[in-house]
Structures are given as C-alpha cells and as structure tokens.
N, C-alpha and C positions, 0 to 999 in steps of 0.2 A: 296370787293367792291359789291358782290352780294346782300348784305343785305341793301345797301344804300337806294334803293327806299322805302323799307318797313320802315326803320328808318325815312326817310323824311315824308312819309305818315302818320306815328304815330304822329310825331311832329306837322304836319299841323292839324291833327284831334284834338289833345289836345288844340291847340292854337285857332281854330275856336270855338270848344265847350266852352272853357273858355270865349271867347268873347260873346257868346250867353247867358251863364249862368249869367255873370256880366252885361249884358245889353248894351254892346258896339255894338252889332248887334241887333237892336231892333225887338221885336215880329212883325211878318207880313212883315218885310222888304225884298225886292228882293235882291237875292244874285247873283250878276252879275259876271260872270267868269273873265272877263277882269279886273275888279277892284279887285277881290279877288287875282288874279295872282300877282298884284303889291303889294297889302297889305301883303301877306303871302309869297311872293317870292317862289311860287310853280308852277309846270307846270299845264297845263289844264288837263292833264290825272290824276294827283295826285289830283287835286281839285275835279274832277267829282267823283273819287273813294271815297274821303273824304265825300263829300256831300251825296252820296249815303249811306254811312256808318251811317252819322248823321240822315239821313231820316229813316233808319232801327231802330235807337235808339230813334227816336221820337222827335229830336231837329230841324229837318228840314223837309219841306214838298216839294214834287215834283209833283205839279199838271201837268196832261198830257199836253204837248205842251207849258207849261208856265215856264219852267226853275225851279229854286229852290228859295224857300223863308224860312225865319225863322219861325218856328211853332208859330202861334198865341197863346195867353193866354186867359183863361177864368176861371171864378169862378167854374164852373162844373169840368173843368180839374184839377184845383188845389185840389178840394174836392176829386176827384178820386185818384189822385197822393198821397195825405195824407193818405187816406184809405189803398192803397196798401203799403205804408210805414209802417203803423201800422201792417199789416198782415206779411210782410216780416221780419221787424226789431225786432218785439217782439218775433216771433218764433226763429229767430236767436240768439237773447239775451239769451233766455231760454237755448238753446242748448249750447251756448258758456259758460255760467256760469257753467253748469254740467261738461263740458269737459275741461275747462281751467285749465292750469298748473301754476307753479310759473312763468314762462317767460310770460305768458299771463298777470298775476297780475302785474308784473313789467312794462310791456308795458303800461298797463291800468293806473297805477300810474303816469307814466311819461306824458301820454296824458292829464290826467286830470289836472296835475299840469300846463302845458302849457296853456291849455284852460282857467283855473281859473285865472292865471296871466293876460291874455288878457281880460277876463271879468272885472277884477278889473279896468284895464284901461278904458274900455268902461263906467263903472259905474262912473268914476271920471269925465265923460264928454268928453274924448278924443276918438273921433270916426275917427280918421285918418288912422286906420289900419283895416278897416272893412273887407278887403279881407283876412288878416291874421287871424282875428278872426273867419271867417267862415271856413278857412283852418283847424284851431285848433279844431273847433267845429266838422268838418268831421272826423278828425283824432281820436277824443275821441270816437265818435259814432262807428267808424270802429273798434277801439280797443276793445270796448265793446262786438262786435260780432265776432271777429277774430277767436275765437276758436270753431265756430259753427260746423266746420267739413265738410262744403259744399261749394265747389268752385262756384257751380251754384247759389246758394243762395246769396253768397257774390257778385257775378257779377251782378245779378238782382237788388240787393239792391243798388249797387252803382249807376246804371242808375236811379232808382227811386229817390234816394237821390239827385242827381244832378238837377233832374226835379223840386224837391221840393225847392231846393236852388235857382233855378232861379226865382221863385216867390218871395222868401225872399229878394233877391237883387233888385228885381224890385221896391218894396215898401221901402226898406232901413230903416226899423224901427227895434227897439230892445225892448224886453220885460223886460229887466233889471233884478232886483234882483230876481223876481220870477223864471226866467229861470236859473239863477246861482244856486239857491237852489235846483231846480229840478235836475240839473247835479249833485250836490253834493249828493243828496239822492239816486240817481241812481248809482253813483260810489260806495257809502257806501253799498248799497244793493248787488251789484255785488261782492264786496270783502267779504261780509258775506255769500256769496253763496245762497241768498235768491232769486231764479229766479222769483218766483211769484210776490214778492214785486218789484223787479226791472222792470219786464214787465209792472206792473201796473202803476208805475211812468213814464215809457217811453210812454206808451199809452196816458196818460194825457198830457205829454210834447208835443207830436205831435199835439194832438187835440187843446190844447190852442194855439200853434203856428199857426194852421190852422185859428182859429178864429181871431187872431191877424192880420194875413196877409189878410184875407177876408175883415176885417173892413178897412183896409188901401188901397185896391185895388181901 
C-alpha cells in the first residue's frame, strides 16, 4: 500500500497532461482545484503536487498568488520547441543508428508498420482516430532514437515532443502524403545505417511540420 499515492499521482499527472496536449484543457485556462478534484477523482494534495510537476515540465504556469493555469501558446514558443526538437532528436537518432542492434531494428519495423497503416487510413479521408495516429507517430519517432544510449536525452526529448504535439493537436491538420513519404525515407535510412541521411530527413520533417502548423495557427 505504500506505493499507492505515487501510483495515483503518476496516473493523475498523465491524465492531466494528456488533456492539455489534446486540447481538452485549453491554453491559458484557469485550473481550479475544486473542479479538478471532481474531474480527476484526486485529492487536493495530489493535484497540487501534479500541477507543480506539470509546471516544472512547462505545461502549466503558476503565477504568484494566482493559482495554476494551462501554459498559453505562441508562435515564438512553437518555433523554439521545434528547434529544440531538431537538436535533441537528430542527435539521438544518429547515436541510435550507430548503436542499434537487431532488437532495435525489429522494434522499429513494428513501429513503422503500425504508423503506416494508420497513415493510410488518414489518407483515405478517415480522421476518426487522430489520437491513435499521433500515438503511433510518437512510438515510431521513439523507436528511431531508442538505442541512443542516454536516458537523460530520451527524457528531455519526450517532454519536447509532447510540447510539439500540443501545437499539432491545436490546429488538427495533417500534411498527408508528404509526411508519409518522409517517415518511409527516414525508416529506410535508419535500417541502412545511414545516420547522416536519416538525420537530414528528420530535420526537414520537423521543419516542414513547423511551417505547416504555423500557417494553421
């Protein structure tokens, strides 16, 4: 039973962060503890701890004497997040391709297969599973860099990726066949162990995603 508070806290953190990323808690909106207590079935102490953790990760702000609010969005912040993603993910990808073993390759193949199937569904005009699409997109990008050999790098990247994803979900747009092809080329370059080519494709992939999202904001 000693681990229960930690488990509840982790669950509450994931739930609130998910609702921020997918826009159910709007940018700039006030996070009132009494309402959150009902919505997430969590104690006030758990909520305060969770919101402070989300504030340290940049998803929540806590202005002095004004409680908590969902971090607002801006074009400048999106650009900065995208630039950080390029720095972290391209470096991690190069390391991962150099270090990756057969298990890494197998996980990458499986992740790309799931993403590609979902992308085909999106291309057909069925956008009913956007959350699953973005989950598979995350799993693919994570699989690419999983063998980088640095827990700190993976942890930092996960936070930045979630911030980038929040902007994508706010505009709810899809780049279509171009993004599908970029994923395919990235996947093949990784299997070919061409880390320079893979990083080049990834950089362009993120930068084009930035342009697309900025145009829709």
